[in-house]
C-alpha positions in Angstrom: 37.7 -3.4 -7.0 34.4 -1.6 -6.8 34.2 2.0 -7.8 34.8 4.5 -5.1 37.6 2.5 -3.4 40.3 4.9 -4.6 40.6 3.5 -8.1 40.0 6.0 -10.8 38.9 4.6 -14.1 39.9 6.6 -17.1 37.1 7.4 -19.7 37.6 5.7 -23.0 39.8 7.8 -25.3 39.1 8.2 -29.0 39.7 10.7 -31.8 37.4 13.0 -33.8 38.3 14.3 -37.2 36.7 17.1 -39.1 37.6 17.6 -42.7 36.3 19.8 -45.5 36.9 20.2 -49.2 37.1 23.9 -49.9 36.2 25.8 -53.0 38.2 29.0 -53.0 38.7 30.6 -49.6 35.3 30.4 -48.1 32.9 27.7 -49.2 33.4 24.3 -47.5 31.9 20.9 -48.3 31.8 18.5 -45.4 29.6 16.0 -43.8 26.7 18.4 -43.3 26.4 19.3 -47.0 27.0 15.7 -48.0 24.2 14.6 -45.8 21.9 17.3 -47.2 22.6 16.1 -50.7 22.1 12.5 -49.8 18.8 13.3 -48.2 17.7 15.3 -51.3 18.4 12.2 -53.4 16.6 9.7 -51.1 13.7 11.9 -50.2 13.3 13.5 -53.6 12.7 17.0 -52.3 14.7 19.8 -50.7 12.0 20.6 -48.1 11.9 17.0 -46.9 15.7 16.9 -46.6 15.8 20.2 -44.8 13.0 19.1 -42.4 15.0 15.9 -41.5 18.1 18.0 -40.7 15.9 20.4 -38.8 16.9 23.4 -40.9 14.8 25.9 -42.8 14.1 25.4 -46.5 15.6 28.9 -47.1 18.9 28.0 -45.3 19.2 24.7 -47.2 18.5 26.4 -50.5 21.1 29.0 -49.7 23.6 26.3 -49.0 23.0 24.7 -52.3 23.2 27.9 -54.3 26.4 28.9 -52.5 27.9 25.5 -53.1 27.0 25.4 -56.8 28.4 28.9 -57.4 31.7 28.0 -55.7 32.1 24.6 -57.3 31.2 25.8 -60.8 28.7 23.0 -61.5 25.1 21.9 -60.5 24.7 19.4 -57.7 20.9 19.2 -58.0 18.2 19.4 -60.7 14.5 19.5 -60.7 13.0 16.0 -61.3 10.5 16.0 -64.1 6.9 15.2 -63.5 3.9 16.5 -61.6 2.6 15.9 -58.2 4.5 13.2 -56.1 6.9 12.4 -59.0 8.2 16.0 -59.2 10.9 17.3 -56.9 14.6 17.4 -56.8 17.4 14.9 -57.4 21.2 15.0 -57.7 22.8 15.5 -61.0 25.1 12.7 -62.3 28.1 15.0 -61.4 26.6 15.7 -58.0 26.2 12.0 -57.3 29.8 11.3 -58.3 31.1 14.1 -56.1 29.2 12.8 -53.0 30.4 9.3 -53.7 34.0 10.4 -54.0 33.7 12.5 -50.9 32.4 9.5 -48.9 35.2 7.3 -50.3 37.7 10.0 -49.2 36.2 10.2 -45.7 36.3 6.4 -45.2 40.0 6.3 -46.3 40.8 9.3 -44.1 39.1 7.7 -41.1 41.0 4.5 -41.6 44.3 6.3 -41.9 43.7 8.4 -38.8 42.4 5.3 -36.9 45.7 3.4 -37.7 47.8 6.4 -36.6 45.8 7.0 -33.4 46.0 3.3 -32.4 49.8 3.3 -33.1 50.5 6.4 -31.1 48.0 6.3 -28.3 46.7 2.8 -27.8 49.6 0.4 -28.3 51.8 -0.3 -25.3 55.2 1.3 -25.7 58.0 -1.2 -26.5 60.5 -1.7 -23.8 64.0 -0.8 -24.9 66.5 -3.6 -24.4 69.5 -2.7 -22.3 72.7 -4.3 -23.4 75.1 -4.9 -20.6 78.8 -5.0 -21.4 
């Protein structure tokens, strides 16, 4: 039946999950900080990563400092060299942390996806009635 003939089509339904790893009570590590760290690694510089995320260098630097203080270890280090070879990269520990975070997120999404499908998208089973 064409739209507008009294049939209302429901918009597709899906879930959205936000998750953070917290250090203490305040500092959170989530998808935004993970993306910043990944961009630092691929672009080789904090200013390039910040530009891509449309954030100021100062704000990005503040995020990093806050994160490192709260976590108790360095996520980034200066890359040795001069000119185009110099810049910033993730420490080995920073890389491991981001890799583990991404692995955690994939597992979390899969678990939530299964539960969402089970609860909202599968047709309810009909109960059998037993007549005496």
